[in-house]
C-alpha positions in Angstrom: 13.5 -6.6 6.9 14.9 -9.6 5.2 18.2 -10.2 3.6 20.1 -13.2 2.3 22.7 -12.6 5.0 21.0 -11.1 8.0 24.4 -10.1 9.5 25.6 -8.2 6.5 25.7 -4.4 6.5 22.7 -2.9 4.8 23.3 -1.1 1.4 23.3 2.6 1.9 20.4 3.1 -0.5 18.2 0.6 1.2 19.1 1.9 4.7 18.1 5.4 3.6 14.8 4.1 2.1 13.9 2.3 5.3 14.8 5.4 7.4 12.6 7.6 5.2 9.5 5.5 6.1 10.0 5.8 9.9 8.6 9.4 10.4 5.5 8.8 8.2 2.2 9.0 10.1 -0.9 8.0 8.2 -4.5 9.0 9.2 -5.8 7.6 12.5 -8.2 5.1 10.8 -5.2 3.3 9.3 -3.4 0.9 11.6 0.1 0.3 10.3 2.6 -2.4 11.4 5.8 -4.0 10.2 5.4 -7.6 8.9 7.7 -10.4 7.7 9.1 -9.4 4.4 9.3 -11.7 1.3 12.7 -13.4 1.0 12.9 -14.6 -2.6 12.1 -11.5 -4.6 15.2 -9.4 -3.7 18.3 -9.6 -1.5 16.8 -7.0 0.8 13.1 -6.2 1.6 10.9 -4.6 4.2 7.1 -5.0 4.4 4.3 -3.1 6.1 0.7 -4.1 6.5 -2.4 -1.9 7.3 -5.9 -2.4 8.4 -8.5 0.4 7.9 -11.5 1.0 10.1 -14.5 3.1 9.5 -16.3 5.4 11.9 -18.1 2.5 13.5 -14.8 0.7 14.2 -15.3 -2.0 11.5 -12.5 -3.2 9.3 -13.2 -2.1 5.8 -9.9 -2.4 4.0 -6.5 -4.0 4.3 -3.2 -3.6 2.5 0.5 -4.4 2.2 3.4 -2.1 1.2 6.7 -3.9 0.3 10.0 -2.3 -0.6 12.4 -4.6 -2.5 16.1 -3.7 -3.0 18.6 -5.4 -5.3 21.9 -3.5 -5.3 22.6 -5.0 -8.8 19.3 -3.7 -10.1 16.8 -5.6 -12.1 16.1 -4.8 -15.8 12.3 -4.9 -15.4 12.4 -2.5 -12.5 14.5 0.2 -14.3 16.3 0.6 -11.0 17.5 -1.1 -7.9 14.5 -0.5 -5.6 10.9 -1.6 -6.3 7.7 -0.9 -4.4 5.0 -3.6 -4.5 1.7 -2.7 -3.0 -1.7 -4.3 -2.4 -5.0 -2.9 -1.3 -8.3 -4.9 -0.7 -11.5 -3.2 0.3 -15.1 -4.1 0.8 -17.6 -2.5 -1.7 -21.3 -1.7 -1.7 -22.9 -4.1 -4.3 -24.0 -1.3 -6.6 -20.4 0.0 -6.7 -19.1 -3.4 -7.5 -21.4 -3.5 -10.6 -20.0 -0.1 -11.9 -18.3 -0.8 -15.2 -15.9 2.0 -14.5 -14.8 0.6 -11.1 -11.4 -0.5 -12.4 -10.6 2.9 -14.0 -11.6 4.7 -10.8 -9.5 2.4 -8.6 -6.5 2.9 -10.9 -7.1 6.7 -10.7 -6.9 6.5 -6.9 -3.3 5.4 -7.3 -2.1 7.7 -10.1 -3.7 10.8 -8.4 -2.3 9.9 -5.0 1.2 9.5 -6.5 0.9 12.8 -8.4 -0.3 14.6 -5.3 2.3 13.2 -2.9 5.2 13.3 -5.3 4.8 16.4 -7.4 7.3 16.5 -10.2 8.5 12.9 -9.5 7.9 10.1 -11.9 7.1 6.6 -10.7 8.9 4.5 -13.3 7.6 1.2 -14.7 4.2 1.7 -13.0 2.0 -1.3 -13.6 -0.7 -3.4 -11.9 -4.1 -4.9 -11.9 -7.5 -4.1 -10.5 -9.8 -7.0 -9.7 -13.4 -7.0 -8.4 -14.6 -10.0 -6.5 -18.3 -10.8 -5.8 -19.6 -13.6 -3.8 -23.2 -14.7 -3.8 -24.6 -17.3 -1.4 -27.1 -20.2 -2.2 -29.0 -23.0 -0.5 -28.9 -22.8 3.3 -26.7 -19.7 3.0 -29.0 -17.8 0.6 -30.0 -15.3 3.2 -26.5 -13.9 3.3 -26.1 -10.6 1.3 -23.8 -10.4 -1.7 -20.3 -9.6 -0.6 -18.0 -7.6 -3.0 -14.4 -6.5 -2.8 -12.0 -4.6 -5.0 -8.3 -5.5 -5.1 -5.4 -3.5 -6.4 -2.0 -5.2 -7.0 0.5 -2.6 -8.2 4.3 -2.0 -8.4 6.5 0.9 -9.4 10.1 2.1 -9.2 10.7 5.2 -7.1 13.0 8.0 -8.6 14.9 8.4 -5.3 15.5 6.6 -2.0 13.2 8.9 -0.1 10.0 6.8 0.1 8.0 8.8 2.6 5.7 10.3 -0.1 5.2 6.8 -1.7 4.0 5.4 1.6 1.7 8.4 2.1 0.3 7.9 -1.4 -0.4 4.3 -0.6 -2.2 5.4 2.5 -4.3 7.7 0.4 -5.3 4.8 -1.8 -6.3 2.8 1.2 -8.4 5.6 2.4 -10.1 6.0 -1.0 -10.8 2.3 -1.3 -12.2 2.3 2.2 -14.5 5.2 1.4 -13.1 7.4 4.1 -13.9 11.1 3.8 -10.9 13.2 2.7 -9.2 15.1 5.4 -10.0 18.9 5.3 -7.2 21.1 3.9 -4.7 22.0 6.5 -5.7 19.2 8.8 -2.7 16.9 9.6 -3.2 13.1 9.9 -3.1 11.9 13.4 -0.5 9.3 14.5 -1.4 5.7 13.7 -2.2 3.4 16.5 0.9 1.4 15.6 4.3 2.7 14.5 5.4 2.2 10.9 8.7 0.9 9.7 11.3 1.3 12.4 9.1 0.0 15.2 11.7 -2.8 15.3 15.3 -2.5 14.1 15.7 -3.5 10.5 
């Protein structure tokens, strides 16, 4: 957590938002940890990072989940709290060539938010989907094509309870990494690392 005055008392809304993240447990393939938060985007912030592994134990996706809070509010946010999220995942070359990839990736987010936050509207939702392909030449020509998809998104939550938002972001990570959906009724296992709250804000 960062703040302009680290010794000042946390605003009630931001303290509640941080506390709502602590009990969230994502699926076992997602390793969640607290990270240094950006200091120039808002007076208060907390950041989480995640790495996703497949069944073979290989890292296949990474992400970042940031909560910004400005007690005075910001006009573009339509509120005083803003979530900024990032997801990057490796793709099979044929999937990277799919003309509908961006639409599919955006649907990962909108469906996850709708599923985790029924009846709640994520205000001012916006973002970009980028595909990145790298081909090797010359002495490196034997290397296979490497492709990734990147989602950079932000939205304003309707309340200070952000647990469902973090779970939705975890769902997007799982979709991007190509993980099989958990069967109905099966709870996610605790992550290998604790989420927000592993250290005092």
